[in-house]
C-alpha positions in Angstrom: 9.8 -97.1 18.1 9.2 -94.4 15.3 10.0 -90.9 16.5 7.2 -88.3 16.6 7.7 -85.5 14.0 7.8 -82.0 15.4 4.6 -80.0 15.5 4.2 -76.6 13.7 4.5 -75.0 17.0 7.7 -76.8 17.6 8.9 -75.6 14.2 8.0 -72.0 15.0 9.7 -72.4 18.3 12.8 -74.1 17.0 15.8 -73.9 19.2 18.0 -73.3 16.2 18.3 -69.6 15.7 19.0 -69.9 12.0 16.1 -72.2 11.5 13.9 -70.0 13.6 14.9 -67.0 11.4 14.0 -68.9 8.3 10.6 -69.9 9.7 9.9 -66.2 10.7 10.9 -65.0 7.3 8.6 -67.5 5.6 5.7 -66.4 7.8 6.4 -62.7 6.9 6.5 -63.6 3.2 3.2 -65.4 3.4 1.7 -62.4 5.2 3.1 -60.0 2.6 1.9 -62.2 -0.2 -1.6 -62.2 1.3 -1.4 -58.4 1.7 -0.3 -58.0 -1.9 -3.1 -60.3 -3.0 -5.7 -58.3 -1.1 -4.3 -55.0 -2.4 -4.3 -56.4 -6.0 -8.0 -57.5 -5.6 -8.9 -54.1 -4.1 -7.3 -52.4 -7.1 -9.1 -54.7 -9.5 -12.4 -53.9 -7.9 -11.6 -50.2 -7.8 -10.7 -50.2 -11.5 -13.9 -52.2 -12.3 -16.0 -49.6 -10.5 -14.2 -46.8 -12.3 -14.9 -48.5 -15.7 -18.5 -49.0 -14.7 -18.9 -45.3 -13.8 -17.1 -44.3 -17.0 -19.5 -46.4 -19.1 -22.5 -44.9 -17.4 -21.1 -41.4 -17.9 -20.6 -42.1 -21.6 -24.1 -43.6 -21.9 -25.6 -40.6 -20.0 -23.7 -38.1 -22.1 -24.6 -39.9 -25.3 -28.3 -40.0 -24.3 -28.2 -36.3 -23.5 -26.7 -35.5 -26.8 -29.3 -37.6 -28.6 -32.2 -35.9 -26.7 -30.8 -32.4 -27.4 -30.4 -33.4 -31.1 -34.0 -34.5 -31.2 -35.2 -31.3 -29.6 -33.2 -29.2 -32.0 -34.4 -31.3 -35.0 -38.0 -31.0 -33.9 -37.6 -27.2 -33.7 -35.7 -26.8 -37.0 -37.8 -29.2 -39.1 -41.2 -28.6 -37.5 -43.8 -27.2 -39.9 -44.4 -23.5 -39.6 -47.5 -22.7 -37.5 -50.5 -21.4 -39.4 -50.6 -17.7 -40.2 -53.1 -15.6 -38.3 -55.3 -13.1 -40.0 -57.9 -10.7 -38.8 -61.5 -11.7 -39.8 -63.0 -9.2 -42.3 -61.1 -6.4 -44.0 -60.5 -2.7 -44.0 -61.2 -2.0 -47.6 -57.5 -2.3 -48.7 -56.8 -1.7 -52.3 -54.8 -4.7 -53.5 -53.3 -4.5 -57.0 -54.7 -7.1 -59.4 -57.8 -8.1 -57.4 -60.8 -8.6 -59.7 -64.3 -7.9 -58.4 -67.5 -9.6 -59.6 -71.2 -9.7 -58.9 -72.6 -13.1 -58.4 -76.0 -14.2 -57.0 -76.4 -16.9 -54.5 -78.8 -19.8 -55.1 -78.8 -23.5 -54.1 -79.0 -25.8 -57.2 -78.4 -29.4 -58.2 -76.0 -30.7 -60.7 -73.1 -29.1 -62.5 -72.9 -25.3 -62.9 -71.3 -23.4 -65.7 -69.5 -20.5 -63.9 -68.4 -17.2 -65.4 -65.1 -17.2 -63.6 -62.5 -20.0 -63.4 -62.1 -20.8 -60.6 -65.6 -19.6 -59.7 -65.9 -16.6 -57.3 -69.5 -17.1 -56.4 -72.8 -17.9 -58.0 -75.3 -20.8 -57.8 -73.9 -23.7 -55.8 -74.7 -27.1 -54.2 -76.7 -27.1 -51.0 -73.8 -28.9 -49.2 -70.6 -26.9 -48.6 -67.1 -28.3 -48.9 -65.3 -28.8 -45.6 -62.4 -26.4 -45.4 -58.9 -27.9 -45.5 -56.0 -29.0 -47.8 -56.8 -31.2 -50.7 -54.4 -33.1 -53.0 -57.1 -33.5 -55.7 -59.4 -31.1 -57.5 -62.6 -30.4 -55.6 -66.1 -29.9 -56.9 -66.7 -26.3 -57.8 -70.3 -26.3 -56.7 -69.4 -27.3 -53.1 -66.4 -25.1 -52.9 -68.5 -22.1 -53.9 -70.8 -22.8 -51.0 -67.8 -22.5 -48.7 -67.0 -19.1 -50.2 -70.6 -18.1 -49.3 -69.6 -18.9 -45.6 -66.6 -16.6 -45.7 -63.8 -19.1 -46.7 -61.0 -18.2 -49.0 -60.3 -20.8 -51.8 -56.7 -21.0 -52.9 -56.2 -22.9 -56.1 -53.0 -23.7 -58.0 -52.1 -25.1 -61.4 -50.3 -28.4 -60.6 -48.2 -28.0 -63.8 -46.7 -24.8 -62.3 -46.8 -25.2 -58.5 -45.4 -28.2 -56.6 -42.7 -29.2 -54.1 -41.1 -26.3 -52.2 -43.3 -23.7 -53.8 -46.4 -25.5 -52.8 -45.0 -25.7 -49.3 -44.4 -22.0 -49.4 -48.0 -21.4 -50.4 -49.3 -23.7 -47.6 -47.2 -21.8 -45.0 -49.2 -18.6 -45.7 -52.6 -20.1 -45.0 -54.7 -19.7 -41.9 -55.7 -22.8 -39.9 -59.4 -22.5 -40.7 -61.8 -21.1 -43.3 -59.5 -21.9 -46.2 -59.6 -24.4 -49.0 -56.4 -25.3 -50.8 -56.7 -27.5 -53.9 -55.1 -28.1 -57.4 -57.1 -26.8 -60.3 -56.4 -28.3 -63.7 -56.3 -25.8 -66.6 -55.9 -22.8 -64.3 -54.7 -19.8 -66.5 -52.3 -18.7 -63.8 -50.0 -20.5 -61.4 -52.1 -19.5 -58.4 -55.6 -18.0 -57.8 -56.8 -16.7 -54.5 -60.6 -16.3 -54.3 -63.3 -15.2 -51.9 -67.0 -14.5 -52.7 -66.9 -12.0 -55.6 -63.1 -11.3 -55.3 -60.2 -13.0 -57.0 -56.5 -12.5 -57.3 -54.2 -14.4 -59.7 -50.4 -14.4 -59.2 -47.4 -16.1 -60.7 -45.5 -17.2 -57.5 -46.1 -18.4 -54.0 -43.7 -15.7 -52.9 -46.1 -12.9 -54.1 -46.8 -10.7 -51.0 -50.3 -10.0 -52.3 -51.4 -13.5 -51.3 -51.1 -12.6 -47.6 -52.6 -9.2 -48.3 -55.6 -10.8 -49.9 -56.1 -13.2 -46.9 -55.8 -10.4 -44.5 -58.5 -8.4 -46.4 -61.0 -11.1 -47.4 -60.5 -14.1 -45.0 -63.8 -14.6 -43.1 -65.2 -11.4 -44.6 -68.5 -10.1 -43.4 -69.2 -9.1 -47.0 -70.5 -12.6 -48.0 -74.0 -14.0 -48.2 -73.7 -16.1 -45.0 -70.8 -14.7 -42.9 -69.8 -16.8 -39.9 -71.5 -20.0 -41.2 -69.7 -23.3 -40.6 -66.9 -24.5 -42.8 -66.8 -28.0 -41.3 -69.3 -30.8 -40.8 -70.4 -31.2 -44.4 -68.5 -32.7 -47.4 -65.0 -34.1 -47.4 -64.1 -34.4 -51.1 -61.5 -37.0 -52.2 -57.9 -36.0 -51.5 -58.4 -34.3 -48.2 -55.5 -34.5 -45.8 
């Protein structure tokens, strides 16, 4: 008859003190091993959570730096707001301003003007919409805009471009102004309203702003307050 092997309970309750001590030690070692395994797993999970938090902190800080950079860039590189001027003038005496006497009349076809650029005179029945143009505009339509109180700022493209053109633009009001190149202009820049004109050599000349303050939307024009929009957009308008 084959003897029955001892059960685990019999092993744990061995009558041999040395054997029982060995069994008890083995059980403690297993428990300690499991405890160490659980502790190691906990530490791994804790380290993983810490790494995850660190990643999100880095992502958040990076995003914040990018947003701040974009805000700063938008402020630094944003175009300057349009200048504000008071409509009409106070009779200021501006050095170099030429005064003319031109009659107003609606005509068809091309007009030979006494001034270049013209500072008034016969003109087309359709006015030029105010704004910034990259191409030369028709004299006859631009003069009609002068009749409504606009200021026409022209420049010789051989002399004025790049940063200096940007400086010129930065001085302009947001309405009732036409900016356009003018081929063959006998000065780098000419600033014109009805019957008044100033020619200067540089966009930095302070008389440009003085002229705009004095003559922009002047009441001393044939049709003060008339519209400077809703008519003709010449080629090259931005």
